[in-house]
C-alpha positions in Angstrom: 0.1 0.0 0.0 2.8 2.3 0.7 3.9 1.9 -2.9 0.4 3.1 -4.1 0.9 6.3 -2.0 4.1 6.8 -3.7 2.5 6.3 -7.2 -0.3 8.7 -6.5 2.4 11.2 -5.3 4.1 10.7 -8.7 0.7 10.9 -10.7 0.1 14.3 -8.7 3.5 15.4 -9.7 3.2 14.8 -13.4 -0.1 16.2 -13.7 1.2 19.3 -12.0 4.0 19.7 -14.3 1.7 19.0 -17.2 -0.8 21.3 -16.3 1.5 24.1 -15.5 3.5 24.1 -18.5 -0.1 23.8 -20.7 -0.6 26.6 -23.2 -3.8 25.0 -24.8 -5.5 23.3 -21.9 -8.1 21.9 -24.1 -6.0 20.3 -26.8 -3.5 18.9 -24.0 -6.2 17.0 -22.4 -7.3 15.2 -25.2 -3.9 14.2 -26.8 -1.7 13.8 -23.4 1.1 15.5 -25.2 4.4 14.7 -23.6 3.0 13.5 -20.3 4.4 10.0 -20.8 7.9 11.7 -21.1 6.9 13.8 -17.7 6.3 10.5 -15.7 9.1 8.6 -16.6 11.5 11.1 -15.9 9.5 11.7 -12.5 9.2 7.8 -11.8 13.4 7.6 -12.4 13.7 10.7 -9.9 11.3 9.9 -7.0 10.6 6.0 -7.4 14.0 4.4 -8.9 13.2 1.1 -6.7 9.7 0.6 -7.5 9.2 -2.9 -8.8 5.6 -2.4 -10.4 5.1 0.7 -12.6 1.5 -0.5 -13.7 -0.6 1.4 -11.2 0.9 4.6 -11.8 0.6 4.3 -15.6 -2.9 2.9 -15.5 -4.0 5.8 -13.0 -2.4 8.5 -15.0 -4.1 7.1 -18.0 -7.5 7.0 -16.8 -7.3 10.7 -15.4 -6.7 12.0 -19.1 -9.1 9.6 -20.5 -11.7 11.0 -18.0 -10.5 14.5 -17.2 -13.2 16.3 -19.3 -16.1 14.6 -17.5 -14.3 14.8 -14.1 -13.9 18.7 -14.6 -17.6 19.1 -15.2 -17.9 17.1 -12.1 -15.7 19.4 -10.0 -17.6 22.2 -11.4 -20.7 20.9 -10.2 -19.5 20.0 -6.7 -17.7 23.3 -6.2 -20.0 25.8 -8.1 -18.2 28.6 -6.5 -14.7 27.6 -7.8 -13.8 27.7 -11.6 -11.4 25.6 -12.6 -8.8 28.3 -13.3 -9.5 29.4 -9.5 -8.7 26.4 -8.1 -4.8 26.0 -7.4 -3.1 23.4 -9.8 -2.4 21.2 -6.8 -5.9 21.1 -5.4 -7.6 20.6 -9.0 -5.1 17.7 -10.2 -5.8 15.9 -6.5 -9.3 16.2 -7.3 -9.0 14.7 -10.7 -7.0 11.9 -8.9 -9.2 11.1 -6.3 -12.7 11.4 -8.7 -11.1 9.1 -11.1 -10.4 6.4 -8.5 -13.6 7.4 -6.6 -15.9 7.2 -9.9 -14.0 5.0 -12.5 -11.7 2.9 -10.6 -11.8 -0.7 -9.4 -13.7 -0.7 -6.0 -12.3 -4.4 -5.0 -8.9 -2.7 -5.3 -9.4 0.8 -4.1 -12.6 1.3 -2.0 -14.2 4.8 -2.1 -13.3 5.6 1.3 -9.8 4.8 0.4 -9.8 7.0 -2.5 -11.3 10.1 -0.7 -8.6 9.3 2.3 -5.9 9.0 0.0 -6.8 12.2 -1.9 -6.9 14.2 1.4 -3.9 12.8 2.4 -2.3 14.0 -0.9 -3.8 17.7 -0.2 -2.4 17.8 3.3 1.2 17.0 1.8 1.3 19.0 -1.2 -1.3 21.3 -0.9 -2.1 24.6 1.0 -3.5 25.3 4.8 -6.9 25.0 3.6 -6.3 21.8 0.6 -7.3 19.1 2.8 -10.6 20.7 3.8 -11.5 21.7 0.5 -10.8 18.3 -1.2 -12.6 16.7 1.4 -15.6 18.9 0.9 -15.7 18.2 -2.8 -15.0 14.4 -2.8 -17.6 14.2 0.1 -20.2 15.9 -1.9 -19.7 13.6 -5.1 -19.6 10.7 -2.6 -23.1 11.5 -1.3 -24.3 12.1 -4.7 -23.7 8.6 -5.6 -24.9 7.0 -3.0 -22.3 6.1 -0.6 -20.9 2.9 -1.8 -19.2 0.9 1.0 -20.4 3.3 3.7 -20.7 0.2 5.8 -17.2 -0.3 5.7 -16.1 2.3 7.9 -13.3 1.5 10.2 -14.2 1.3 14.1 -12.1 4.7 14.7 -14.0 6.7 12.0 -17.3 5.1 13.3 -16.5 6.6 16.8 -15.5 10.1 15.4 -18.6 9.9 13.5 -20.8 9.3 16.6 -19.0 12.2 18.5 -20.0 14.5 16.0 -23.5 14.1 14.8 -25.2 16.2 12.3 -27.9 18.1 13.9 -30.6 18.0 11.0 -32.8 20.7 12.5 -30.3 23.2 12.4 -29.1 22.8 8.9 -30.7 25.1 6.2 -33.2 23.6 4.1 -33.5 23.5 0.1 -37.2 22.3 -1.3 -37.3 20.7 -4.6 -39.8 19.2 -7.0 -39.4 16.5 -9.5 -41.2 13.9 -11.4 -41.0 10.6 -13.0 -42.5 11.4 -16.6 -44.0 8.8 -18.6 -46.0 8.7 -22.1 -47.8 5.9 -23.8 -46.7 5.1 -27.5 -47.5 2.2 -29.7 -44.0 0.7 -28.5 -45.6 0.9 -24.9 -45.0 3.2 -21.9 -41.9 5.4 -22.1 -40.1 7.2 -19.2 -38.3 10.2 -19.5 -35.1 10.3 -17.6 -32.1 12.9 -17.2 -28.4 11.8 -17.0 -26.1 13.5 -14.7 -22.4 14.1 -14.6 -21.8 11.5 -12.1 -22.9 8.6 -14.9 -26.4 8.2 -13.1 -29.8 8.2 -15.1 -31.9 9.8 -12.5 -35.4 11.8 -12.3 -35.8 15.5 -13.5 -36.0 18.0 -10.6 -35.5 21.4 -9.5 -35.1 24.0 -6.8 -38.6 25.6 -5.8 -38.8 29.3 -5.5 -39.8 31.2 -2.3 -43.5 30.3 -1.7 -44.0 28.8 -4.6 -46.7 25.8 -4.9 -44.8 22.6 -5.5 -46.8 21.0 -8.0 -46.6 24.2 -9.9 -42.8 24.8 -9.2 -42.0 21.1 -10.3 -43.8 22.0 -13.5 -41.9 24.9 -13.9 -38.5 23.3 -13.3 -39.1 20.6 -15.6 -40.4 22.6 -18.3 -36.9 24.6 -18.0 -34.7 21.6 -17.4 -36.2 19.2 -20.6 -38.5 21.6 -22.3 -41.9 19.6 -22.1 -45.1 20.4 -20.3 -46.6 18.0 -17.7 -49.6 17.1 -15.9 -49.1 15.8 -12.2 -51.1 12.7 -11.5 -50.0 11.7 -8.4 -47.3 12.2 -5.5 -45.0 9.4 -5.5 -42.8 10.2 -2.1 -40.5 12.3 -0.8 -36.6 11.9 -0.4 -34.5 13.8 2.3 -30.7 13.9 2.1 -27.9 15.9 3.5 -25.7 17.8 0.6 -22.3 19.3 1.5 -20.9 22.2 -0.4 -17.1 23.0 -0.2 -18.2 26.4 0.8 -21.5 26.8 2.3 -21.3 23.3 4.3 -24.1 21.0 4.6 -27.7 21.5 3.4 -30.9 19.4 4.0 -32.4 18.5 0.6 -35.9 17.7 0.5 -37.4 16.5 -2.8 -41.2 15.9 -3.5 -41.4 13.4 -6.5 -44.3 13.1 -8.6 -45.9 10.7 -11.3 -46.7 13.1 -14.3 -47.8 12.5 -18.0 -46.8 14.3 -21.0 -47.0 14.3 -24.9 -44.2 11.9 -26.5 -42.1 14.9 -27.7 -38.4 15.4 -28.0 -36.5 16.3 -24.7 -34.7 19.5 -25.1 -31.9 19.4 -22.3 -31.1 22.9 -20.5 -27.5 23.6 -20.7 -26.1 22.6 -17.4 -23.2 21.7 -15.7 -24.8 19.0 -13.6 -26.5 17.2 -16.4 -25.2 16.1 -19.9 -28.3 14.2 -21.6 -32.0 13.2 -21.4 -33.8 10.5 -23.1 -37.1 8.6 -23.1 -36.7 4.6 -22.2 -38.9 1.8 -22.7 -39.8 0.0 -19.5 -37.6 -3.0 -20.4 -34.6 -0.9 -21.0 -34.6 0.6 -17.2 -33.5 -2.1 -15.3 -30.2 -2.1 -17.5 -29.3 1.5 -16.7 -27.2 3.0 -13.7 -29.6 4.3 -11.1 -29.7 5.8 -7.7 -30.9 3.4 -5.2 -33.2 6.0 -3.6 -35.0 6.4 -7.1 -35.7 2.7 -7.9 -38.6 2.4 -5.3 -40.2 5.7 -6.7 -40.2 3.9 -10.7 -41.5 0.8 -8.9 -44.5 2.4 -7.2 -45.1 4.3 -10.7 -45.2 1.1 -13.0 -47.9 -0.4 -10.7 -49.8 2.8 -10.7 -49.6 3.0 -14.4 -50.6 -0.9 -14.6 -53.7 -0.4 -13.0 -54.9 2.0 -15.5 
């Protein structure tokens, strides 16, 4: 495991140099220009006795392959921090951490290990607040993907967590409205889903305005997000979760979900840093999709309601 930590340090040093020297950021991201040369030089200088370099090459290749997507995720998770305002060290630590968290082999590197390793890199190579910033961003993403492996927390972490409970009643509340939208065609029942930059298909939703009726607010948000008008038929349920923001801290988000019907029209996705696709799916296609665990019961309930009509 010590070799893995050293490997991540070398990947970070390589990305730092490559990023610092870049004159055309986008083209270098796509081509990986000269990065192998920099990596080989760093391996010879900082890890001359390392027997297995496969992890180093695999990690840096995956970072480059997924960098454009990862940068979009950073923008969503830290909306107050444009990439060029994040220090070179911190943004490349985030790239490494998010690559391992979202696209790595969890059997080899569990999510908690990916996060903790990134925080250690931040404490070693970053500034005074780097560890806190990296922890905030990765923690927010970890929450969004459903906290995989959260039950595998060590005893010491459980104790620490127990000592600092979150007082939900004192958290600021953000109310949202969303809907599982369906339509009926000759092919069968179709459902409209949106795809987020974390790689999940989910339900369209949005933040309600002050004193706005939840049904009207849901209709407005969905119209803005995917460009269709809906008729709300039934309330499906309500989800609550705590979201972490690297600057604003924790917020309690309360989402009311409805079953809604619409015409079978093309979905026009609003330009957003958080979503990258919107499509209609047949019911038979949904089990094959990557979907958040808390959304699945809502879909099951909706299917039962529709089947009785």
